[in-house]
PQR file of N, CA, C, O and H, with PARSE charges and radii, in Angstrom:
ATOM      1  N   MET A   1    -223.140 131.756  37.038 -0.4000 1.5000
ATOM      2  CA  MET A   1    -223.006 133.321  36.982 -0.0000 2.0000
ATOM      3  C   MET A   1    -224.123 134.174  36.553  0.5500 1.7000
ATOM      4  O   MET A   1    -224.473 135.208  37.123 -0.5500 1.4000
ATOM      5  N   LEU A   2    -224.893 133.429  35.035 -0.4000 1.5000
ATOM      6  CA  LEU A   2    -226.181 133.752  34.843 -0.0000 2.0000
ATOM      7  C   LEU A   2    -227.382 133.683  36.075  0.5500 1.7000
ATOM      8  O   LEU A   2    -228.490 134.205  35.952 -0.5500 1.4000
ATOM      9  H   LEU A   2    -224.609 132.589  34.573  0.4000 1.0000
ATOM     10  N   GLN A   3    -227.106 133.230  36.800 -0.4000 1.5000
ATOM     11  CA  GLN A   3    -228.117 133.550  38.047 -0.0000 2.0000
ATOM     12  C   GLN A   3    -228.519 134.520  38.205  0.5500 1.7000
ATOM     13  O   GLN A   3    -229.693 134.892  38.218 -0.5500 1.4000
ATOM     14  H   GLN A   3    -226.206 132.806  36.899  0.4000 1.0000
ATOM     15  N   HIS A   4    -227.273 135.251  38.397 -0.4000 1.5000
ATOM     16  CA  HIS A   4    -227.394 137.113  38.989 -0.0000 2.0000
ATOM     17  C   HIS A   4    -227.947 138.039  38.283  0.5500 1.7000
ATOM     18  O   HIS A   4    -228.374 139.144  38.615 -0.5500 1.4000
ATOM     19  H   HIS A   4    -226.320 134.948  38.387  0.4000 1.0000
ATOM     20  N   PHE A   5    -227.898 137.339  36.956 -0.4000 1.5000
ATOM     21  CA  PHE A   5    -228.849 138.347  35.955 -0.0000 2.0000
ATOM     22  C   PHE A   5    -230.334 138.049  35.931  0.5500 1.7000
ATOM     23  O   PHE A   5    -230.797 136.978  36.324 -0.5500 1.4000
ATOM     24  H   PHE A   5    -227.550 136.441  36.686  0.4000 1.0000
ATOM     25  N   PRO A   6    -231.071 139.068  35.442 -0.5600 1.5000
ATOM     26  CA  PRO A   6    -232.636 138.526  35.397  0.2800 2.0000
ATOM     27  C   PRO A   6    -232.839 137.808  34.027  0.5500 1.7000
ATOM     28  O   PRO A   6    -231.912 137.976  33.235 -0.5500 1.4000
ATOM     29  N   VAL A   7    -233.611 137.238  33.713 -0.4000 1.5000
ATOM     30  CA  VAL A   7    -234.057 136.271  32.428 -0.0000 2.0000
ATOM     31  C   VAL A   7    -233.896 137.319  30.945  0.5500 1.7000
ATOM     32  O   VAL A   7    -233.058 137.205  30.050 -0.5500 1.4000
ATOM     33  H   VAL A   7    -234.364 137.102  34.357  0.4000 1.0000
ATOM     34  N   GLU A   8    -234.659 138.016  31.033 -0.4000 1.5000
ATOM     35  CA  GLU A   8    -234.728 138.875  30.004 -0.0000 2.0000
ATOM     36  C   GLU A   8    -233.808 140.143  29.953  0.5500 1.7000
ATOM     37  O   GLU A   8    -234.083 141.125  29.263 -0.5500 1.4000
ATOM     38  H   GLU A   8    -235.339 138.108  31.760  0.4000 1.0000
ATOM     39  N   SER A   9    -232.604 140.030  30.804 -0.4000 1.5000
ATOM     40  CA  SER A   9    -231.487 141.197  30.348 -0.0000 2.0000
ATOM     41  C   SER A   9    -230.491 141.157  29.449  0.5500 1.7000
ATOM     42  O   SER A   9    -229.678 140.233  29.411 -0.5500 1.4000
ATOM     43  H   SER A   9    -232.381 139.232  31.364  0.4000 1.0000
ATOM     44  N   ARG A  10    -230.483 141.974  28.804 -0.4000 1.5000
ATOM     45  CA  ARG A  10    -229.345 142.099  27.694 -0.0000 2.0000
ATOM     46  C   ARG A  10    -227.652 141.428  28.247  0.5500 1.7000
ATOM     47  O   ARG A  10    -226.899 140.700  27.600 -0.5500 1.4000
ATOM     48  H   ARG A  10    -231.144 142.724  28.834  0.4000 1.0000
ATOM     49  N   GLY A  11    -227.506 141.863  29.318 -0.4000 1.5000
ATOM     50  CA  GLY A  11    -226.398 141.169  29.956 -0.0000 2.0000
ATOM     51  C   GLY A  11    -226.269 139.522  29.962  0.5500 1.7000
ATOM     52  O   GLY A  11    -225.429 138.813  29.408 -0.5500 1.4000
ATOM     53  H   GLY A  11    -228.118 142.454  29.843  0.4000 1.0000
ATOM     54  N   ARG A  12    -227.345 139.182  30.747 -0.4000 1.5000
ATOM     55  CA  ARG A  12    -227.700 138.162  30.313 -0.0000 2.0000
ATOM     56  C   ARG A  12    -227.635 137.416  28.540  0.5500 1.7000
ATOM     57  O   ARG A  12    -227.036 136.356  28.357 -0.5500 1.4000
ATOM     58  H   ARG A  12    -228.027 139.757  31.197  0.4000 1.0000
ATOM     59  N   ARG A  13    -228.062 137.870  27.836 -0.4000 1.5000
ATOM     60  CA  ARG A  13    -228.052 137.584  26.566 -0.0000 2.0000
ATOM     61  C   ARG A  13    -226.530 137.200  25.799  0.5500 1.7000
ATOM     62  O   ARG A  13    -226.094 136.262  25.131 -0.5500 1.4000
ATOM     63  H   ARG A  13    -228.548 138.731  27.985  0.4000 1.0000
ATOM     64  N   LYS A  14    -225.948 138.675  26.384 -0.4000 1.5000
ATOM     65  CA  LYS A  14    -224.686 138.849  26.025 -0.0000 2.0000
ATOM     66  C   LYS A  14    -223.546 137.556  26.111  0.5500 1.7000
ATOM     67  O   LYS A  14    -222.718 137.131  25.305 -0.5500 1.4000
ATOM     68  H   LYS A  14    -226.302 139.437  26.927  0.4000 1.0000
ATOM     69  N   LYS A  15    -223.967 137.121  27.621 -0.4000 1.5000
ATOM     70  CA  LYS A  15    -222.888 136.444  28.062 -0.0000 2.0000
ATOM     71  C   LYS A  15    -223.243 135.009  27.573  0.5500 1.7000
ATOM     72  O   LYS A  15    -222.313 134.208  27.475 -0.5500 1.4000
ATOM     73  H   LYS A  15    -224.639 137.466  28.276  0.4000 1.0000
ATOM     74  N   LEU A  16    -224.382 134.652  27.289 -0.4000 1.5000
ATOM     75  CA  LEU A  16    -225.027 133.304  26.217 -0.0000 2.0000
ATOM     76  C   LEU A  16    -224.358 133.042  25.249  0.5500 1.7000
ATOM     77  O   LEU A  16    -223.666 132.060  24.979 -0.5500 1.4000
ATOM     78  H   LEU A  16    -225.137 135.302  27.368  0.4000 1.0000
ATOM     79  N   GLN A  17    -224.722 134.539  24.378 -0.4000 1.5000
ATOM     80  CA  GLN A  17    -223.643 134.437  23.126 -0.0000 2.0000
ATOM     81  C   GLN A  17    -222.355 134.354  23.257  0.5500 1.7000
ATOM     82  O   GLN A  17    -221.725 133.794  22.360 -0.5500 1.4000
ATOM     83  H   GLN A  17    -225.285 135.336  24.597  0.4000 1.0000
ATOM     84  N   GLU A  18    -221.611 134.932  24.493 -0.4000 1.5000
ATOM     85  CA  GLU A  18    -220.359 134.626  24.533 -0.0000 2.0000
ATOM     86  C   GLU A  18    -219.802 133.285  24.540  0.5500 1.7000
ATOM     87  O   GLU A  18    -218.881 132.911  23.813 -0.5500 1.4000
ATOM     88  H   GLU A  18    -222.123 135.387  25.222  0.4000 1.0000
ATOM     89  N   VAL A  19    -220.531 132.445  25.573 -0.4000 1.5000
ATOM     90  CA  VAL A  19    -220.339 131.459  25.743 -0.0000 2.0000
ATOM     91  C   VAL A  19    -220.782 130.010  24.375  0.5500 1.7000
ATOM     92  O   VAL A  19    -220.292 128.885  24.271 -0.5500 1.4000
ATOM     93  H   VAL A  19    -221.279 132.748  26.164  0.4000 1.0000
ATOM     94  N   GLY A  20    -221.579 130.511  23.759 -0.4000 1.5000
ATOM     95  CA  GLY A  20    -221.898 130.358  22.139 -0.0000 2.0000
ATOM     96  C   GLY A  20    -220.583 130.141  21.120  0.5500 1.7000
ATOM     97  O   GLY A  20    -220.365 129.231  20.320 -0.5500 1.4000
ATOM     98  H   GLY A  20    -221.977 131.424  23.844  0.4000 1.0000
ATOM     99  N   TYR A  21    -219.744 131.398  21.478 -0.4000 1.5000
ATOM    100  CA  TYR A  21    -218.848 131.439  20.260 -0.0000 2.0000
ATOM    101  C   TYR A  21    -217.953 130.743  20.983  0.5500 1.7000
ATOM    102  O   TYR A  21    -217.092 130.351  20.195 -0.5500 1.4000
ATOM    103  H   TYR A  21    -219.921 132.137  22.127  0.4000 1.0000
ATOM    104  N   VAL A  22    -217.709 130.380  22.100 -0.4000 1.5000
ATOM    105  CA  VAL A  22    -216.499 129.905  22.918 -0.0000 2.0000
ATOM    106  C   VAL A  22    -216.843 128.648  22.477  0.5500 1.7000
ATOM    107  O   VAL A  22    -215.986 128.085  21.797 -0.5500 1.4000
ATOM    108  H   VAL A  22    -218.409 130.698  22.740  0.4000 1.0000
ATOM    109  N   ALA A  23    -217.907 128.040  22.692 -0.4000 1.5000
ATOM    110  CA  ALA A  23    -218.183 126.683  22.026 -0.0000 2.0000
ATOM    111  C   ALA A  23    -218.165 125.920  20.808  0.5500 1.7000
ATOM    112  O   ALA A  23    -217.849 124.772  20.493 -0.5500 1.4000
ATOM    113  H   ALA A  23    -218.603 128.497  23.244  0.4000 1.0000
ATOM    114  N   THR A  24    -218.726 127.214  20.074 -0.4000 1.5000
ATOM    115  CA  THR A  24    -218.194 126.795  18.482 -0.0000 2.0000
ATOM    116  C   THR A  24    -217.105 127.038  17.848  0.5500 1.7000
ATOM    117  O   THR A  24    -216.963 126.649  16.689 -0.5500 1.4000
ATOM    118  H   THR A  24    -218.982 128.147  20.330  0.4000 1.0000
ATOM    119  N   ILE A  25    -216.193 127.694  18.476 -0.4000 1.5000
ATOM    120  CA  ILE A  25    -214.635 127.921  18.229 -0.0000 2.0000
ATOM    121  C   ILE A  25    -213.875 126.209  18.871  0.5500 1.7000
ATOM    122  O   ILE A  25    -213.262 125.337  18.255 -0.5500 1.4000
ATOM    123  H   ILE A  25    -216.309 128.010  19.418  0.4000 1.0000
ATOM    124  N   CYS A  26    -214.277 126.315  20.313 -0.4000 1.5000
ATOM    125  CA  CYS A  26    -213.982 124.727  20.352 -0.0000 2.0000
ATOM    126  C   CYS A  26    -214.131 123.332  19.599  0.5500 1.7000
ATOM    127  O   CYS A  26    -213.390 122.368  19.407 -0.5500 1.4000
ATOM    128  H   CYS A  26    -214.775 127.024  20.814  0.4000 1.0000
ATOM    129  N   PHE A  27    -215.651 123.732  19.209 -0.4000 1.5000
ATOM    130  CA  PHE A  27    -215.855 122.345  18.635 -0.0000 2.0000
ATOM    131  C   PHE A  27    -215.163 122.285  17.080  0.5500 1.7000
ATOM    132  O   PHE A  27    -214.693 121.260  16.586 -0.5500 1.4000
ATOM    133  H   PHE A  27    -216.253 124.515  19.365  0.4000 1.0000
ATOM    134  N   LEU A  28    -215.207 123.541  16.460 -0.4000 1.5000
ATOM    135  CA  LEU A  28    -214.413 123.528  15.484 -0.0000 2.0000
ATOM    136  C   LEU A  28    -212.997 123.471  15.415  0.5500 1.7000
ATOM    137  O   LEU A  28    -212.507 123.037  14.373 -0.5500 1.4000
ATOM    138  H   LEU A  28    -215.589 124.373  16.861  0.4000 1.0000
ATOM    139  N   CYS A  29    -212.295 123.812  16.288 -0.4000 1.5000
ATOM    140  CA  CYS A  29    -210.846 123.351  16.849 -0.0000 2.0000
ATOM    141  C   CYS A  29    -210.738 121.701  16.819  0.5500 1.7000
ATOM    142  O   CYS A  29    -210.090 121.175  15.914 -0.5500 1.4000
ATOM    143  H   CYS A  29    -212.693 124.164  17.134  0.4000 1.0000
ATOM    144  N   PHE A  30    -211.297 121.008  17.688 -0.4000 1.5000
ATOM    145  CA  PHE A  30    -211.623 119.581  17.765 -0.0000 2.0000
ATOM    146  C   PHE A  30    -211.826 118.690  16.478  0.5500 1.7000
ATOM    147  O   PHE A  30    -211.327 117.620  16.128 -0.5500 1.4000
ATOM    148  H   PHE A  30    -211.823 121.436  18.423  0.4000 1.0000
ATOM    149  N   LEU A  31    -212.747 119.539  15.908 -0.4000 1.5000
ATOM    150  CA  LEU A  31    -213.067 118.611  14.306 -0.0000 2.0000
ATOM    151  C   LEU A  31    -212.021 118.992  13.213  0.5500 1.7000
ATOM    152  O   LEU A  31    -211.976 118.325  12.179 -0.5500 1.4000
ATOM    153  H   LEU A  31    -213.152 120.409  16.192  0.4000 1.0000
ATOM    154  N   VAL A  32    -211.372 119.803  13.367 -0.4000 1.5000
ATOM    155  CA  VAL A  32    -210.280 119.628  12.598 -0.0000 2.0000
ATOM    156  C   VAL A  32    -209.357 118.895  13.088  0.5500 1.7000
ATOM    157  O   VAL A  32    -208.864 118.058  12.331 -0.5500 1.4000
ATOM    158  H   VAL A  32    -211.409 120.345  14.207  0.4000 1.0000
ATOM    159  N   ARG A  33    -208.933 118.975  14.266 -0.4000 1.5000
ATOM    160  CA  ARG A  33    -208.167 117.878  14.814 -0.0000 2.0000
ATOM    161  C   ARG A  33    -208.351 116.403  14.481  0.5500 1.7000
ATOM    162  O   ARG A  33    -207.580 115.654  13.882 -0.5500 1.4000
ATOM    163  H   ARG A  33    -209.333 119.654  14.881  0.4000 1.0000
ATOM    164  N   CYS A  34    -209.729 116.119  15.085 -0.4000 1.5000
ATOM    165  CA  CYS A  34    -210.150 114.924  14.728 -0.0000 2.0000
ATOM    166  C   CYS A  34    -209.796 114.839  13.037  0.5500 1.7000
ATOM    167  O   CYS A  34    -208.856 114.072  12.824 -0.5500 1.4000
ATOM    168  H   CYS A  34    -210.355 116.728  15.572  0.4000 1.0000
ATOM    169  N   ILE A  35    -210.308 115.412  11.924 -0.4000 1.5000
ATOM    170  CA  ILE A  35    -209.840 115.217  10.838 -0.0000 2.0000
ATOM    171  C   ILE A  35    -208.281 114.969  10.333  0.5500 1.7000
ATOM    172  O   ILE A  35    -207.991 114.140   9.469 -0.5500 1.4000
ATOM    173  H   ILE A  35    -211.072 116.035  12.096  0.4000 1.0000
ATOM    174  N   MET A  36    -207.567 115.603  10.837 -0.4000 1.5000
ATOM    175  CA  MET A  36    -206.369 115.388  10.755 -0.0000 2.0000
ATOM    176  C   MET A  36    -205.691 114.163  11.638  0.5500 1.7000
ATOM    177  O   MET A  36    -204.548 113.734  11.486 -0.5500 1.4000
ATOM    178  H   MET A  36    -207.802 116.276  11.539  0.4000 1.0000
ATOM    179  N   MET A  37    -206.472 113.799  12.401 -0.4000 1.5000
ATOM    180  CA  MET A  37    -205.791 112.234  13.018 -0.0000 2.0000
ATOM    181  C   MET A  37    -206.403 111.143  11.791  0.5500 1.7000
ATOM    182  O   MET A  37    -205.591 110.492  11.133 -0.5500 1.4000
ATOM    183  H   MET A  37    -207.401 114.148  12.524  0.4000 1.0000
ATOM    184  N   CYS A  38    -207.575 111.032  11.596 -0.4000 1.5000
ATOM    185  CA  CYS A  38    -208.118 110.482  10.685 -0.0000 2.0000
ATOM    186  C   CYS A  38    -207.212 110.305   9.520  0.5500 1.7000
ATOM    187  O   CYS A  38    -206.555 109.264   9.535 -0.5500 1.4000
ATOM    188  H   CYS A  38    -208.235 111.561  12.130  0.4000 1.0000
ATOM    189  N   LEU A  39    -207.021 111.212   8.384 -0.4000 1.5000
ATOM    190  CA  LEU A  39    -205.913 111.322   7.434 -0.0000 2.0000
ATOM    191  C   LEU A  39    -204.782 110.858   7.863  0.5500 1.7000
ATOM    192  O   LEU A  39    -204.197 110.047   7.146 -0.5500 1.4000
ATOM    193  H   LEU A  39    -207.555 112.057   8.372  0.4000 1.0000
ATOM    194  N   ASN A  40    -204.163 111.282   9.209 -0.4000 1.5000
ATOM    195  CA  ASN A  40    -203.061 110.457   9.489 -0.0000 2.0000
ATOM    196  C   ASN A  40    -202.889 108.851   9.929  0.5500 1.7000
ATOM    197  O   ASN A  40    -201.869 108.206  10.174 -0.5500 1.4000
ATOM    198  H   ASN A  40    -204.638 111.942   9.791  0.4000 1.0000
ATOM    199  N   ALA A  41    -204.083 108.526   9.930 -0.4000 1.5000
ATOM    200  CA  ALA A  41    -204.315 106.992  10.338 -0.0000 2.0000
ATOM    201  C   ALA A  41    -203.861 106.178   8.856  0.5500 1.7000
ATOM    202  O   ALA A  41    -203.031 105.282   8.699 -0.5500 1.4000
ATOM    203  H   ALA A  41    -204.911 109.050   9.731  0.4000 1.0000
ATOM    204  N   TYR A  42    -204.961 107.030   7.615 -0.4000 1.5000
ATOM    205  CA  TYR A  42    -205.090 106.002   6.525 -0.0000 2.0000
ATOM    206  C   TYR A  42    -203.435 106.784   5.622  0.5500 1.7000
ATOM    207  O   TYR A  42    -202.882 106.152   4.722 -0.5500 1.4000
ATOM    208  H   TYR A  42    -205.635 107.757   7.742  0.4000 1.0000
ATOM    209  N   ASP A  43    -203.068 107.751   5.952 -0.4000 1.5000
ATOM    210  CA  ASP A  43    -201.911 108.465   4.981 -0.0000 2.0000
ATOM    211  C   ASP A  43    -200.905 108.089   5.736  0.5500 1.7000
ATOM    212  O   ASP A  43    -200.848 108.584   6.862 -0.5500 1.4000
ATOM    213  H   ASP A  43    -203.517 108.264   6.683  0.4000 1.0000
ATOM    214  N   LYS A  44    -199.895 107.157   5.330 -0.4000 1.5000
ATOM    215  CA  LYS A  44    -198.437 107.128   6.044 -0.0000 2.0000
ATOM    216  C   LYS A  44    -197.683 108.012   5.860  0.5500 1.7000
ATOM    217  O   LYS A  44    -196.856 108.243   6.742 -0.5500 1.4000
ATOM    218  H   LYS A  44    -199.941 106.754   4.416  0.4000 1.0000
ATOM    219  N   ASP A  45    -197.702 108.828   4.639 -0.4000 1.5000
ATOM    220  CA  ASP A  45    -196.902 110.416   4.611 -0.0000 2.0000
ATOM    221  C   ASP A  45    -197.404 111.160   5.474  0.5500 1.7000
ATOM    222  O   ASP A  45    -196.621 111.853   6.125 -0.5500 1.4000
ATOM    223  H   ASP A  45    -198.374 108.640   3.922  0.4000 1.0000
ATOM    224  N   ALA A  46    -198.330 111.218   5.652 -0.4000 1.5000
ATOM    225  CA  ALA A  46    -199.035 112.685   6.518 -0.0000 2.0000
ATOM    226  C   ALA A  46    -198.499 112.102   8.433  0.5500 1.7000
ATOM    227  O   ALA A  46    -199.037 111.525   9.378 -0.5500 1.4000
ATOM    228  H   ALA A  46    -198.966 110.655   5.124  0.4000 1.0000
ATOM    229  N   ASP A  47    -197.325 112.639   8.149 -0.4000 1.5000
ATOM    230  CA  ASP A  47    -197.058 112.794  10.044 -0.0000 2.0000
ATOM    231  C   ASP A  47    -197.235 113.997  10.663  0.5500 1.7000
ATOM    232  O   ASP A  47    -196.970 115.103  10.192 -0.5500 1.4000
ATOM    233  H   ASP A  47    -196.887 113.108   7.381  0.4000 1.0000
ATOM    234  N   LEU A  48    -197.922 113.617  12.272 -0.4000 1.5000
ATOM    235  CA  LEU A  48    -198.065 114.635  12.620 -0.0000 2.0000
ATOM    236  C   LEU A  48    -197.122 114.684  13.949  0.5500 1.7000
ATOM    237  O   LEU A  48    -197.414 115.317  14.964 -0.5500 1.4000
ATOM    238  H   LEU A  48    -198.137 112.719  12.655  0.4000 1.0000
ATOM    239  N   ASP A  49    -196.367 114.189  13.833 -0.4000 1.5000
ATOM    240  CA  ASP A  49    -195.127 114.294  14.980 -0.0000 2.0000
ATOM    241  C   ASP A  49    -194.066 115.416  14.566  0.5500 1.7000
ATOM    242  O   ASP A  49    -192.946 115.333  14.063 -0.5500 1.4000
ATOM    243  H   ASP A  49    -196.130 113.675  13.009  0.4000 1.0000
ATOM    244  N   VAL A  50    -194.728 116.325  14.909 -0.4000 1.5000
ATOM    245  CA  VAL A  50    -193.936 117.592  14.271 -0.0000 2.0000
ATOM    246  C   VAL A  50    -192.678 118.076  15.432  0.5500 1.7000
ATOM    247  O   VAL A  50    -191.819 118.776  14.897 -0.5500 1.4000
ATOM    248  H   VAL A  50    -195.639 116.393  15.317  0.4000 1.0000
ATOM    249  N   LEU A  51    -192.551 117.924  16.271 -0.4000 1.5000
ATOM    250  CA  LEU A  51    -191.362 118.091  17.464 -0.0000 2.0000
ATOM    251  C   LEU A  51    -190.565 117.178  17.862  0.5500 1.7000
ATOM    252  O   LEU A  51    -189.607 117.476  18.576 -0.5500 1.4000
ATOM    253  H   LEU A  51    -193.249 117.355  16.706  0.4000 1.0000
ATOM    254  N   ASP A  52    -190.900 115.414  17.334 -0.4000 1.5000
ATOM    255  CA  ASP A  52    -190.023 114.817  17.518 -0.0000 2.0000
ATOM    256  C   ASP A  52    -189.993 113.867  18.920  0.5500 1.7000
ATOM    257  O   ASP A  52    -189.572 112.711  18.893 -0.5500 1.4000
ATOM    258  H   ASP A  52    -191.678 115.172  16.754  0.4000 1.0000
ATOM    259  N   HIS A  53    -190.481 114.495  20.107 -0.4000 1.5000
ATOM    260  CA  HIS A  53    -190.505 114.334  21.021 -0.0000 2.0000
ATOM    261  C   HIS A  53    -192.181 113.910  21.768  0.5500 1.7000
ATOM    262  O   HIS A  53    -193.099 114.680  21.487 -0.5500 1.4000
ATOM    263  H   HIS A  53    -190.823 115.435  20.130  0.4000 1.0000
ATOM    264  N   PRO A  54    -192.394 113.074  22.401 -0.5600 1.5000
ATOM    265  CA  PRO A  54    -193.713 112.845  22.873  0.2800 2.0000
ATOM    266  C   PRO A  54    -194.339 113.845  23.674  0.5500 1.7000
ATOM    267  O   PRO A  54    -195.523 114.102  23.454 -0.5500 1.4000
ATOM    268  N   ILE A  55    -193.765 114.401  24.502 -0.4000 1.5000
ATOM    269  CA  ILE A  55    -194.055 115.303  25.493 -0.0000 2.0000
ATOM    270  C   ILE A  55    -194.121 116.847  24.584  0.5500 1.7000
ATOM    271  O   ILE A  55    -195.087 117.611  24.590 -0.5500 1.4000
ATOM    272  H   ILE A  55    -192.803 114.192  24.681  0.4000 1.0000
ATOM    273  N   LEU A  56    -193.186 116.994  24.037 -0.4000 1.5000
ATOM    274  CA  LEU A  56    -193.378 118.549  23.006 -0.0000 2.0000
ATOM    275  C   LEU A  56    -194.777 118.406  22.079  0.5500 1.7000
ATOM    276  O   LEU A  56    -195.704 119.205  21.949 -0.5500 1.4000
ATOM    277  H   LEU A  56    -192.402 116.373  24.032  0.4000 1.0000
ATOM    278  N   ASN A  57    -194.589 117.233  21.555 -0.4000 1.5000
ATOM    279  CA  ASN A  57    -196.072 116.834  20.869 -0.0000 2.0000
ATOM    280  C   ASN A  57    -197.139 117.286  21.639  0.5500 1.7000
ATOM    281  O   ASN A  57    -197.922 118.154  21.253 -0.5500 1.4000
ATOM    282  H   ASN A  57    -193.836 116.584  21.661  0.4000 1.0000
ATOM    283  N   LEU A  58    -197.211 116.561  23.028 -0.4000 1.5000
ATOM    284  CA  LEU A  58    -198.299 116.803  23.581 -0.0000 2.0000
ATOM    285  C   LEU A  58    -198.461 118.386  23.891  0.5500 1.7000
ATOM    286  O   LEU A  58    -199.633 118.750  23.988 -0.5500 1.4000
ATOM    287  H   LEU A  58    -196.575 115.855  23.342  0.4000 1.0000
ATOM    288  N   THR A  59    -197.696 119.157  24.023 -0.4000 1.5000
ATOM    289  CA  THR A  59    -197.883 120.291  24.221 -0.0000 2.0000
ATOM    290  C   THR A  59    -198.062 120.796  23.206  0.5500 1.7000
ATOM    291  O   THR A  59    -199.089 121.475  23.181 -0.5500 1.4000
ATOM    292  H   THR A  59    -196.744 118.861  23.945  0.4000 1.0000
ATOM    293  N   TYR A  60    -197.439 120.768  22.218 -0.4000 1.5000
ATOM    294  CA  TYR A  60    -197.724 121.613  20.948 -0.0000 2.0000
ATOM    295  C   TYR A  60    -199.481 121.643  20.363  0.5500 1.7000
ATOM    296  O   TYR A  60    -200.096 122.490  19.716 -0.5500 1.4000
ATOM    297  H   TYR A  60    -196.605 120.217  22.238  0.4000 1.0000
ATOM    298  N   TYR A  61    -199.877 120.351  20.918 -0.4000 1.5000
ATOM    299  CA  TYR A  61    -201.444 119.567  20.076 -0.0000 2.0000
ATOM    300  C   TYR A  61    -202.439 120.325  21.516  0.5500 1.7000
ATOM    301  O   TYR A  61    -203.649 120.484  21.356 -0.5500 1.4000
ATOM    302  H   TYR A  61    -199.377 119.662  21.444  0.4000 1.0000
ATOM    303  N   LEU A  62    -201.856 120.677  22.669 -0.4000 1.5000
ATOM    304  CA  LEU A  62    -202.825 121.251  23.648 -0.0000 2.0000
ATOM    305  C   LEU A  62    -203.029 122.456  23.460  0.5500 1.7000
ATOM    306  O   LEU A  62    -204.124 123.006  23.574 -0.5500 1.4000
ATOM    307  H   LEU A  62    -200.873 120.548  22.799  0.4000 1.0000
ATOM    308  N   VAL A  63    -201.578 123.188  23.031 -0.4000 1.5000
ATOM    309  CA  VAL A  63    -201.602 124.843  22.619 -0.0000 2.0000
ATOM    310  C   VAL A  63    -202.742 125.220  21.513  0.5500 1.7000
ATOM    311  O   VAL A  63    -203.615 126.088  21.508 -0.5500 1.4000
ATOM    312  H   VAL A  63    -200.688 122.741  22.938  0.4000 1.0000
ATOM    313  N   LEU A  64    -202.363 124.185  20.557 -0.4000 1.5000
ATOM    314  CA  LEU A  64    -203.627 124.047  19.312 -0.0000 2.0000
ATOM    315  C   LEU A  64    -204.566 124.111  19.486  0.5500 1.7000
ATOM    316  O   LEU A  64    -205.374 124.004  18.564 -0.5500 1.4000
ATOM    317  H   LEU A  64    -201.654 123.480  20.561  0.4000 1.0000
TER
END
C-alpha cells in the first residue's frame, strides 16, 4: 500500500506512524501476556484458567 505514496509524502509518513502504533500495542499486549504466563508458571495460586473450559479460555485470550 505504501508503494502508491511518494517517498516524502505526508500520507506515507502518517501510514508508517499508524503501523508503528499498531505494532507497539501488539508488542505490549504480547509482553503482558508473557509476563502473566511466567508468573503462572512459578506461582500455583495464580490461576489463568478464567472460564473453566479450554475453548472458552482460548477465545478469551485471543480476544485480549
